[in-house]
VMD Tcl script that draws the C-alpha trace (Angstrom):
set ca {
  {-79.04 120.39 8.74}
  {-81.11 117.99 10.74}
  {-78.91 115.30 12.29}
  {-81.62 112.80 12.32}
  {-82.40 113.12 8.65}
  {-78.55 113.19 8.07}
  {-78.50 109.60 10.01}
  {-81.34 108.26 8.11}
  {-79.49 109.03 5.10}
  {-76.22 107.65 5.82}
  {-77.98 104.37 6.90}
  {-80.09 104.02 3.66}
  {-79.70 100.98 1.55}
  {-78.75 102.63 -1.83}
  {-78.51 100.88 -4.69}
  {-79.36 97.44 -3.77}
  {-82.54 95.28 -3.64}
  {-84.17 95.04 -0.68}
  {-86.56 92.18 0.20}
  {-89.71 93.29 1.56}
  {-91.99 89.79 1.24}
  {-92.19 86.97 -1.19}
  {-93.21 89.57 -4.39}
  {-91.71 92.86 -3.66}
  {-88.25 94.31 -3.65}
  {-87.02 97.60 -3.28}
  {-84.25 99.81 -4.66}
  {-83.66 102.98 -3.61}
  {-82.35 106.33 -5.65}
  {-79.76 108.21 -4.12}
  {-82.03 111.52 -4.37}
  {-82.71 112.38 -0.52}
  {-83.97 116.02 0.14}
  {-86.41 117.32 2.47}
  {-89.35 116.43 0.15}
  {-88.22 113.16 -0.94}
  {-87.17 111.73 2.50}
  {-84.21 109.47 2.14}
  {-85.20 109.07 -1.71}
  {-87.43 107.45 -4.40}
  {-88.17 103.95 -3.84}
  {-88.36 101.81 -6.83}
  {-90.38 98.63 -6.24}
  {-89.58 95.60 -8.15}
  {-93.05 92.69 -8.35}
  {-92.53 89.28 -8.57}
  {-90.07 86.86 -9.52}
  {-88.84 85.83 -13.43}
  {-90.50 88.17 -15.17}
  {-91.19 91.38 -12.99}
  {-92.74 94.67 -13.10}
  {-90.75 98.01 -11.90}
  {-92.69 100.74 -10.39}
  {-91.70 104.25 -10.27}
  {-88.71 103.70 -12.14}
  {-87.20 107.13 -10.46}
  {-85.03 109.58 -11.53}
  {-82.90 109.33 -14.91}
  {-80.07 108.65 -12.88}
  {-77.45 106.18 -14.50}
  {-76.27 104.82 -10.74}
  {-79.80 104.20 -10.08}
  {-80.96 102.74 -13.47}
  {-77.82 100.14 -12.97}
  {-79.14 99.39 -9.56}
  {-82.41 98.16 -10.55}
  {-80.71 96.39 -13.51}
  {-78.19 94.57 -10.81}
  {-81.29 93.65 -8.32}
  {-83.20 92.24 -11.68}
  {-80.30 90.45 -13.39}
  {-81.17 87.09 -14.90}
  {-84.68 88.06 -14.85}
  {-87.28 90.25 -17.37}
  {-88.58 93.47 -16.69}
  {-91.92 92.86 -18.46}
  {-93.51 96.60 -17.73}
  {-92.32 99.53 -16.16}
  {-95.34 101.20 -14.20}
  {-95.44 104.85 -13.26}
  {-97.78 106.12 -10.61}
  {-97.45 109.99 -12.16}
  {-95.34 112.32 -13.73}
  {-93.25 114.10 -11.01}
  {-89.57 114.03 -11.93}
  {-88.23 111.91 -9.22}
  {-91.09 109.35 -10.09}
  {-91.14 108.73 -14.38}
  {-87.91 109.73 -16.29}
  {-85.90 106.37 -15.37}
  {-88.61 104.65 -17.69}
  {-87.66 105.61 -20.99}
  {-83.88 104.61 -20.99}
  {-85.22 101.53 -18.64}
  {-87.35 100.85 -21.46}
  {-84.57 101.23 -24.07}
  {-82.08 98.73 -22.52}
  {-85.21 96.27 -21.59}
  {-87.52 96.42 -24.13}
  {-90.07 96.50 -21.75}
  {-93.33 98.45 -21.90}
  {-94.16 101.53 -20.09}
  {-97.76 101.78 -18.17}
  {-99.84 103.74 -15.89}
  {-100.81 107.05 -15.48}
  {-101.65 109.61 -18.26}
  {-99.11 111.89 -19.39}
  {-99.24 115.08 -17.76}
  {-96.53 118.01 -18.17}
  {-97.31 121.36 -16.43}
  {-95.57 124.59 -16.27}
  {-95.59 125.57 -12.88}
  {-93.07 128.08 -11.40}
  {-94.31 128.10 -7.63}
  {-92.97 126.33 -4.96}
  {-92.76 122.46 -5.62}
  {-92.17 119.08 -3.75}
  {-89.96 117.96 -6.35}
  {-88.58 119.34 -9.72}
  {-91.36 119.56 -11.80}
  {-93.29 117.50 -13.88}
  {-91.60 115.14 -16.75}
  {-92.31 116.31 -20.03}
  {-90.72 113.04 -21.80}
  {-93.45 110.79 -20.20}
  {-94.66 108.64 -23.30}
  {-96.46 105.58 -21.85}
  {-97.37 102.82 -24.21}
  {-100.41 102.12 -22.45}
  {-102.64 104.02 -19.77}
  {-104.23 102.04 -17.06}
  {-107.75 102.98 -16.79}
  {-109.21 102.63 -13.13}
  {-109.63 98.97 -12.22}
  {-107.41 97.86 -15.09}
  {-104.55 95.38 -14.53}
  {-101.27 94.10 -15.56}
  {-100.06 90.58 -14.78}
  {-96.99 88.30 -14.65}
  {-96.48 84.68 -13.15}
  {-98.01 84.78 -9.62}
  {-98.73 88.44 -9.61}
  {-101.32 91.11 -10.89}
  {-101.19 94.58 -10.39}
  {-104.34 96.64 -10.36}
  {-104.74 100.62 -11.51}
  {-106.81 102.70 -8.45}
  {-107.00 106.21 -9.93}
  {-106.29 108.58 -6.32}
  {-106.13 112.39 -7.98}
  {-105.28 114.88 -5.67}
  {-101.46 114.83 -5.71}
  {-101.76 115.46 -9.03}
  {-104.51 114.78 -11.32}
  {-103.01 111.76 -12.89}
  {-102.14 109.98 -10.07}
  {-102.79 106.28 -9.38}
  {-101.98 103.57 -7.01}
  {-101.27 99.83 -7.83}
  {-102.80 97.09 -6.08}
  {-101.22 93.86 -5.43}
  {-103.98 91.35 -4.64}
  {-102.08 88.56 -4.26}
  {-100.34 90.18 -0.77}
  {-103.12 92.33 -0.46}
  {-100.92 95.29 -0.52}
  {-101.31 98.71 -2.23}
  {-98.25 100.81 -3.87}
  {-99.51 104.13 -3.27}
  {-96.94 106.56 -4.65}
  {-96.98 109.68 -3.43}
  {-100.98 109.44 -2.33}
  {-99.73 108.47 0.99}
  {-96.35 108.69 1.97}
  {-94.63 106.52 5.17}
  {-92.94 109.61 6.72}
  {-94.89 112.76 6.11}
  {-98.14 114.26 4.65}
  {-98.19 115.04 0.86}
  {-98.09 118.18 -0.81}
  {-101.34 119.62 -2.72}
  {-99.94 121.96 -4.69}
  {-102.46 123.78 -7.39}
  {-102.85 124.23 -9.71}
  {-103.16 120.35 -10.99}
  {-103.35 119.57 -6.92}
  {-106.59 119.45 -5.97}
  {-107.30 119.08 -2.16}
  {-111.02 117.80 -2.63}
  {-110.07 115.30 -5.06}
  {-106.62 114.06 -2.66}
  {-109.38 113.83 0.43}
  {-112.07 112.08 -1.51}
  {-108.88 109.64 -2.64}
  {-108.07 109.03 0.65}
  {-111.75 108.14 1.73}
  {-111.60 105.59 -1.01}
  {-108.78 103.88 0.58}
  {-110.88 103.13 3.56}
  {-113.11 100.97 1.92}
  {-110.26 98.58 0.98}
  {-108.73 95.60 3.18}
  {-105.09 96.25 2.19}
  {-102.72 94.83 4.87}
  {-99.73 97.05 3.73}
  {-99.16 100.13 1.85}
  {-95.48 100.48 -0.19}
  {-95.24 104.73 -0.73}
  {-92.43 105.62 -2.79}
  {-90.87 107.57 -0.30}
  {-90.77 106.26 3.19}
  {-91.12 102.95 5.14}
  {-93.68 100.73 4.70}
  {-96.91 101.35 5.96}
  {-98.29 98.41 8.00}
  {-101.55 100.05 9.31}
  {-102.65 101.44 6.53}
  {-106.29 101.90 7.44}
  {-105.29 103.41 10.53}
  {-102.64 105.78 8.92}
  {-105.10 107.23 6.21}
  {-107.50 108.00 9.13}
  {-104.88 110.28 10.56}
  {-104.16 112.06 7.64}
  {-107.80 113.01 6.56}
  {-107.88 114.09 10.36}
  {-104.84 116.03 9.75}
  {-106.35 117.70 6.85}
  {-109.22 118.41 8.95}
  {-107.34 120.34 11.21}
  {-105.56 122.37 8.89}
  {-109.02 123.13 7.21}
  {-109.53 124.11 10.92}
  {-106.67 126.01 11.50}
  {-107.17 128.34 8.25}
  {-110.98 128.75 9.11}
  {-109.78 130.28 12.75}
  {-106.90 132.68 10.84}
  {-109.91 133.99 8.25}
  {-112.05 134.60 11.54}
  {-109.49 136.87 12.70}
  {-109.75 138.94 9.63}
  {-108.13 139.26 5.88}
  {-105.19 136.81 5.92}
  {-102.25 136.21 3.11}
  {-100.73 132.81 2.69}
  {-97.46 133.41 4.20}
  {-99.26 135.02 7.40}
  {-100.98 131.77 7.50}
  {-97.94 129.79 6.68}
  {-95.62 131.55 9.83}
  {-98.37 130.64 12.32}
  {-99.35 126.99 11.19}
  {-96.16 125.54 10.12}
  {-94.06 127.58 12.94}
  {-92.51 123.98 14.08}
  {-92.13 122.37 10.33}
  {-88.70 123.39 8.33}
  {-88.86 126.64 7.11}
  {-87.43 125.04 3.76}
  {-90.86 123.17 3.58}
  {-92.62 126.72 3.91}
  {-93.02 127.20 0.54}
  {-94.83 123.87 -0.19}
  {-96.88 124.42 2.87}
  {-98.00 127.19 1.23}
  {-99.67 125.52 -1.90}
  {-101.30 123.23 0.39}
  {-102.76 125.97 2.47}
  {-103.78 127.56 -1.16}
  {-105.32 123.96 -2.04}
  {-107.18 124.27 0.86}
  {-108.29 127.69 0.28}
  {-109.78 126.88 -2.85}
  {-111.77 124.10 -1.60}
  {-113.22 126.34 1.21}
  {-113.79 128.65 -1.70}
  {-115.90 126.39 -3.89}
  {-117.87 125.71 -0.58}
  {-118.70 129.02 0.22}
  {-116.72 129.15 3.14}
  {-113.54 131.41 2.23}
  {-113.42 134.66 -0.17}
  {-110.51 135.37 -2.16}
  {-109.71 139.29 -2.17}
  {-106.27 139.94 -4.37}
  {-103.48 138.25 -2.56}
  {-105.61 137.84 0.96}
  {-108.73 135.75 2.07}
  {-111.31 136.13 4.06}
  {-114.51 134.81 5.83}
  {-117.57 135.37 3.70}
}
mol new
graphics top color blue
foreach p $ca { graphics top sphere $p radius 0.5 }
foreach p [lrange $ca 0 end-1] q [lrange $ca 1 end] { graphics top cylinder $p $q radius 0.2 }
display resetview
């Protein structure tokens, strides 16, 4: 067990509407884990008529907390960044109670028996409207514009709130850790391009679905890009020593990381290797990889 993680979970404000800015509140789901940190952060945007971003798992206690935090208000939209099970399943029961419209990413349900960063994809997600890149929804005093950011998943999107120059980043940028990029749907080249896209923006704050707000977003994004380039360099150094299997590389590269995360780390290493293969910098031979 990790005492610091246990302390953070014990202190987390579960089940309440936490005010983060004039237009943004957060309700934290009680689903902490080594992959979700203290849990899924469901965001409420606006006052009176609101949008709810990432309704989270289909957990009656969490859904009741969202309803309590918006009592006396109208939930007009339920917005989903991507269809992992800790993000989207709460949309359907919440829509049934409130009549809200489900909007956001495109449906994606993918069978995958490898180590994941969550419980897999949500096969029940059925949006009333898929948001195209740049398309926006509006409410009194707020706007949410879609920014397509594939990589963590192919259907991932972020939501920009221009009135506060903030960006809801889902799992594309997290506030406590790096993002797992897990093939077959996760794509490292797409993820790096999506990170680079954020550097061209003037956001003042990111709101990740997991972890605290990020108040130096460009600096943090540059750090994430540098981290991935460092991992790529480590992989190339491993391959230069001779053919390597992914578990061998993970054991050396992630020695300081919680072993419970090694399976997911292996998926990120695979994503790097597939990217390197496409660029002619790695060759696969069965379960092993080598330099060309």
